[in-house]
C-alpha positions as CSV (number, residue, x, y, z in Angstrom):
1,M,-15.9,-4.7,16.6
2,P,-16.9,-1.3,18.6
3,T,-15.1,2.1,17.7
4,G,-11.4,2.2,20.0
5,L,-7.9,2.2,19.8
6,L,-5.8,-0.2,17.7
7,L,-2.3,-0.5,16.3
8,G,-2.1,0.2,12.8
9,D,-1.5,-3.9,12.4
10,E,-4.8,-4.9,14.3
11,A,-6.3,-2.2,12.6
12,I,-5.2,-4.1,9.3
13,A,-6.2,-7.2,10.3
14,Q,-9.7,-5.8,11.4
15,A,-10.5,-4.7,8.2
16,A,-9.5,-8.2,6.6
17,L,-12.2,-9.8,9.0
18,D,-15.0,-7.2,8.1
19,A,-13.9,-7.9,4.3
20,G,-15.1,-11.4,4.3
21,I,-11.5,-12.6,3.8
22,A,-11.1,-16.8,4.3
23,G,-7.6,-17.1,4.5
24,A,-4.8,-15.2,6.0
25,F,-1.2,-16.5,5.4
26,S,1.8,-15.1,6.5
27,Y,5.8,-15.8,7.9
28,P,6.7,-14.0,10.7
29,G,8.8,-10.8,10.7
30,T,8.2,-7.5,12.2
31,P,6.7,-4.9,11.5
32,A,3.9,-7.0,10.3
33,T,3.6,-10.1,12.5
34,E,1.2,-8.3,14.9
35,I,-1.3,-9.0,11.8
36,F,-1.2,-12.2,11.2
37,E,-1.8,-12.5,15.2
38,Y,-4.8,-10.8,15.3
39,I,-6.3,-12.5,12.6
40,A,-5.5,-16.0,13.9
41,S,-7.4,-15.4,17.0
42,Q,-10.3,-14.0,15.7
43,D,-13.2,-15.7,14.1
44,G,-14.0,-14.1,10.6
45,R,-17.8,-13.1,9.7
46,S,-18.7,-16.6,7.9
47,G,-16.8,-18.6,10.2
48,A,-13.1,-19.5,11.2
49,V,-10.6,-18.0,8.8
50,S,-8.2,-20.3,7.3
51,A,-5.3,-18.8,9.3
52,L,-1.7,-20.7,8.3
53,W,1.7,-19.4,9.2
54,S,4.0,-20.6,6.1
55,A,7.0,-22.0,5.8
56,N,8.2,-18.8,4.0
57,E,6.7,-15.7,2.4
58,K,6.7,-17.4,-1.5
59,V,5.3,-20.2,0.2
60,A,2.3,-18.0,2.0
61,L,1.6,-16.1,-0.9
62,E,1.6,-19.0,-3.6
63,T,-0.9,-20.4,-1.0
64,A,-3.0,-17.4,-1.1
65,V,-3.2,-17.8,-4.8
66,G,-4.6,-20.9,-4.9
67,A,-7.1,-19.6,-2.4
68,S,-7.9,-16.2,-4.5
69,L,-8.6,-18.7,-7.5
70,A,-10.7,-21.1,-5.7
71,G,-12.9,-17.7,-4.8
72,A,-12.4,-16.8,-1.6
73,R,-10.7,-13.3,-0.3
74,T,-7.1,-13.7,1.0
75,L,-4.7,-11.5,2.9
76,V,-0.7,-12.2,2.4
77,T,1.2,-10.3,5.7
78,M,5.0,-9.7,5.9
79,K,7.9,-7.3,6.5
80,H,9.9,-5.9,3.7
81,V,12.3,-8.5,2.7
82,G,9.5,-11.4,2.4
83,L,8.9,-9.4,-0.3
84,N,12.4,-10.3,-1.9
85,V,11.9,-14.1,-1.2
86,A,7.7,-13.6,-2.4
87,A,8.8,-12.3,-5.7
88,D,8.6,-15.2,-7.8
89,P,5.4,-15.7,-7.8
90,F,4.2,-12.2,-7.4
91,M,5.7,-10.8,-10.7
92,T,3.7,-14.2,-12.3
93,L,0.6,-13.0,-10.3
94,A,0.7,-9.3,-11.6
95,L,0.3,-10.9,-15.0
96,T,-2.4,-13.7,-14.4
97,G,-4.4,-11.1,-12.2
98,V,-6.8,-12.4,-9.3
99,N,-10.4,-14.1,-8.9
100,A,-11.4,-12.9,-5.4
101,G,-9.5,-10.1,-4.2
102,L,-5.9,-10.7,-3.0
103,V,-3.8,-8.0,-0.8
104,I,-0.5,-8.2,0.4
105,V,0.7,-6.3,3.0
106,S,4.6,-5.6,2.8
107,A,5.5,-3.7,6.5
108,D,8.6,-1.5,5.9
109,D,11.3,-0.5,8.6
110,P,13.0,2.7,8.2
111,G,15.2,2.7,10.4
112,M,16.6,-0.7,10.8
113,H,14.7,-1.1,14.2
114,S,14.0,-5.1,14.3
115,S,15.9,-5.3,10.2
116,Q,19.2,-6.0,7.8
117,N,18.0,-3.3,5.6
118,E,15.9,-0.2,4.8
119,Q,14.3,-1.5,1.4
120,D,11.3,0.7,0.1
121,S,8.8,-1.6,-1.5
122,R,7.5,1.1,-3.3
123,A,10.2,-0.2,-6.0
124,Y,8.1,-3.5,-6.4
125,A,4.6,-1.6,-7.2
126,K,6.2,0.0,-10.3
127,F,8.7,-3.3,-10.9
128,A,5.1,-5.3,-11.4
129,K,2.6,-2.6,-12.7
130,V,0.4,-3.2,-9.4
131,P,-0.9,-0.9,-7.6
132,M,-0.3,-0.2,-4.1
133,L,-1.8,2.1,-1.7
134,E,0.1,3.7,1.5
135,P,-2.4,4.2,4.9
136,S,-1.3,7.1,6.9
137,D,-3.0,6.5,10.4
138,S,-4.5,3.5,11.7
139,Q,-8.2,4.8,10.7
140,E,-6.9,4.8,6.6
141,A,-5.2,1.5,7.8
142,Y,-8.6,-0.1,8.3
143,D,-10.1,1.7,5.6
144,F,-7.2,1.2,3.1
145,L,-7.9,-2.4,3.4
146,A,-11.5,-2.0,2.5
147,E,-10.7,-0.5,-0.4
148,A,-7.1,-2.9,-1.5
149,F,-10.3,-5.7,-1.8
150,A,-12.4,-3.7,-3.5
151,L,-9.3,-2.2,-6.8
152,S,-7.7,-6.4,-6.7
153,E,-11.4,-7.3,-7.7
154,E,-12.2,-4.4,-9.9
155,F,-9.0,-3.9,-11.8
156,D,-8.4,-8.4,-11.6
157,T,-5.0,-7.0,-9.7
158,P,-3.1,-7.9,-6.9
159,V,-2.9,-4.8,-4.9
160,L,0.1,-4.0,-2.4
161,L,-0.5,-2.3,0.8
162,R,3.1,-0.5,2.3
163,T,2.9,0.2,6.1
164,T,5.9,1.0,8.0
165,T,6.8,0.7,11.6
166,R,5.6,3.8,13.1
167,L,2.4,3.1,11.7
168,S,2.1,-0.6,12.3
169,H,3.0,-0.3,15.9
170,G,1.4,3.2,16.6
171,R,-2.0,3.1,18.2
172,G,-5.1,5.5,17.1
173,R,-9.1,5.7,17.3
174,V,-10.6,3.4,14.6
175,V,-14.2,3.5,13.6
176,P,-15.5,0.0,11.6
177,R,-17.7,-0.2,8.6
178,V,-20.3,-2.3,8.5
179,P,-18.8,-6.2,8.2
180,V,-19.8,-8.1,4.7
181,D,-20.7,-12.0,4.3
182,L,-19.2,-12.5,0.9
183,E,-20.2,-16.3,-0.6
184,P,-17.1,-17.5,-2.6
185,R,-16.8,-16.5,-6.5
186,S,-17.2,-19.4,-8.7
187,Y,-13.8,-21.1,-10.5
188,A,-13.7,-20.9,-13.8
189,R,-11.1,-23.3,-15.8
190,D,-8.6,-21.0,-17.5
191,V,-5.6,-22.4,-18.6
192,D,-4.6,-18.8,-20.7
193,K,-5.0,-16.1,-17.7
194,Y,-3.3,-18.8,-15.1
195,V,-0.9,-20.4,-16.8
196,M,2.4,-17.9,-17.3
197,V,4.0,-20.4,-20.5
198,P,5.8,-18.0,-23.4
199,G,2.9,-17.8,-25.3
200,N,0.2,-16.7,-22.8
201,A,2.6,-14.7,-20.8
202,R,3.1,-12.6,-24.3
203,R,-0.8,-12.1,-24.6
204,R,-1.0,-11.2,-21.3
205,H,1.3,-8.3,-20.8
206,P,-1.0,-5.9,-22.9
207,F,-3.3,-6.6,-20.2
208,I,-1.1,-5.0,-17.8
209,E,-0.1,-1.9,-19.3
210,E,-3.8,-1.0,-20.1
211,R,-4.3,-2.0,-16.5
212,V,-2.0,0.2,-15.4
213,G,-3.5,3.3,-17.7
214,K,-7.0,2.5,-15.9
215,L,-5.4,2.9,-12.5
216,A,-3.9,5.8,-13.2
217,E,-7.2,7.5,-14.2
218,F,-8.7,5.9,-11.0
219,A,-6.5,7.6,-9.1
220,E,-7.4,11.5,-10.1
221,T,-10.5,10.7,-8.6
222,F,-9.0,8.2,-5.8
223,A,-10.7,9.8,-2.3
224,Y,-7.7,9.1,-0.3
225,N,-5.9,11.1,-2.3
226,Q,-6.6,14.8,-1.1
227,V,-5.5,18.5,-0.9
228,D,-5.1,20.1,2.1
229,K,-5.4,23.6,0.8
230,G,-2.9,26.2,2.2
231,T,-0.8,29.3,1.2
232,A,0.4,28.9,-2.5
233,D,4.1,29.6,-1.4
234,L,4.4,26.1,-1.0
235,G,3.1,22.8,-2.1
236,I,4.4,19.5,-0.5
237,V,2.9,16.2,-2.0
238,T,3.9,13.7,0.8
239,N,1.9,9.9,1.6
240,G,1.9,7.7,4.5
241,V,3.0,8.8,8.4
242,A,4.8,11.7,6.0
243,Y,1.6,13.2,5.7
244,L,1.3,13.5,9.9
245,Y,4.9,15.2,10.1
246,V,4.4,17.3,7.2
247,K,1.0,18.7,8.9
248,E,2.9,19.5,11.9
249,V,5.6,21.3,10.3
250,F,4.0,23.4,7.7
251,P,0.8,24.4,9.2
252,H,0.0,26.6,6.2
253,A,1.3,24.9,3.7
254,S,-0.3,23.6,0.4
255,I,-0.6,19.5,1.0
256,L,-1.7,17.0,-1.7
257,K,-1.6,13.4,-0.2
258,L,-1.2,10.6,-2.1
259,G,-3.0,7.6,-0.4
260,M,-1.9,5.5,-3.7
261,T,1.3,6.0,-4.5
262,Y,1.8,3.7,-7.3
263,P,0.0,4.5,-10.1
264,L,0.4,8.7,-9.6
265,P,-2.3,10.7,-10.9
266,P,-0.5,12.9,-13.1
267,K,-3.8,15.6,-14.0
268,L,-3.9,16.0,-10.3
269,I,-0.1,16.6,-9.6
270,Q,-0.2,19.0,-12.3
271,S,-3.0,21.2,-11.3
272,F,-1.5,20.8,-7.9
273,A,1.4,21.9,-8.7
274,E,0.2,24.9,-11.4
275,K,-1.6,26.3,-8.2
276,V,1.6,27.0,-5.6
277,D,5.1,28.6,-6.0
278,R,7.7,25.6,-4.7
279,L,7.0,22.3,-4.9
280,I,8.8,19.7,-2.5
281,V,8.1,16.2,-1.5
282,V,8.4,14.6,1.4
283,E,8.6,11.3,1.8
284,E,10.2,8.1,3.9
285,L,13.2,6.0,1.8
286,D,14.0,6.7,-1.5
287,P,12.5,9.7,-3.8
288,F,9.9,7.5,-5.0
289,I,7.6,10.0,-5.6
290,E,9.8,12.4,-6.5
291,E,11.3,11.2,-9.2
292,E,7.8,9.9,-10.8
293,I,6.7,13.5,-10.6
294,R,10.1,14.8,-12.3
295,L,9.7,12.4,-15.1
296,M,6.1,14.2,-16.0
297,G,8.3,16.8,-16.5
298,I,7.1,18.8,-13.2
299,P,10.4,20.8,-11.3
300,V,10.3,19.4,-8.0
301,E,12.4,19.1,-4.6
302,G,12.4,16.4,-2.4
303,K,15.8,14.6,-1.2
304,R,18.4,17.2,-1.7
305,I,16.5,18.7,1.3
306,F,15.2,15.7,3.6
307,P,17.4,12.6,4.5
308,I,17.2,9.6,2.7
309,V,18.7,6.9,5.4
310,G,16.4,6.4,8.6
311,E,12.9,6.8,9.4
312,L,11.5,11.0,9.4
313,S,9.8,12.5,12.0
314,P,8.5,16.0,13.5
315,N,12.0,16.8,14.3
316,I,14.2,15.7,11.3
317,V,11.4,17.3,8.8
318,R,11.6,20.8,10.8
319,D,15.6,20.9,10.7
320,A,16.0,20.0,7.3
321,A,13.6,22.4,6.4
322,N,15.3,24.9,8.6
323,Q,18.2,24.5,6.8
324,A,16.8,24.8,3.4
325,G,15.1,27.8,4.6
326,L,11.6,26.3,3.9
């Protein structure tokens, strides 16, 4: 694929094809629908990708689990409320882990442009104790999808990638990576790992806790958790499209952009906080990052200043900051 302007959804889809997926499974729902539609219209790098609409999100994820265990990289896409439907197999999948990489894209809809609620999917990452990545633009949407498959296979876990309407339907320049052609991984029968009767599940729980710890260590050096150095007067922790608004509204502030929002990197956050006089979080919807930082014992502000309802914009961030005297 040549360099081009892609919707965030298209960037995710192209990245999945370039990452060597063999299967894509989905149930339609804005703002995620275009991901699957793009994949279904393309050929994979090793022949045709099995791209199937499913009866619902639960069926989509369960089909993807079967493909992953059989050795094929798979992508599952849904909107935020669809993750509720898929929650049962999702929670079990967090225990069993994967064989080939399995990535779940949950597209949130701040502002409820086409949804019945403003659910924040980041809560599911903490709930299931699986890693979550949040891109800021189309290029990161492309890059993060490749990183998600690598994480999935390295840490034996499903990976959540959260996007939002503004990213999914915004267009940006994307420079592609070199596509990969992958041979399917071999399947090994492992009842203790994949059959979650109570006795097996009890033995898997310590594995999840150990995995979260290793992921937190990985997050400390994750390339997309980055610091933009600025004045020491104000430090801002942010993520996703909110990062772009922060860059516009606070051009002189120090900024910690988190590409991995679960688990968070405590050492990196502590080091950043120690270098600034005042620490705030700018994030859409729930105070997810703010509360995690507060649990680390670090003084931080967030939803006291910025709205918890609706999507953000540069004007909304600017008005809230002015009212707070920032």
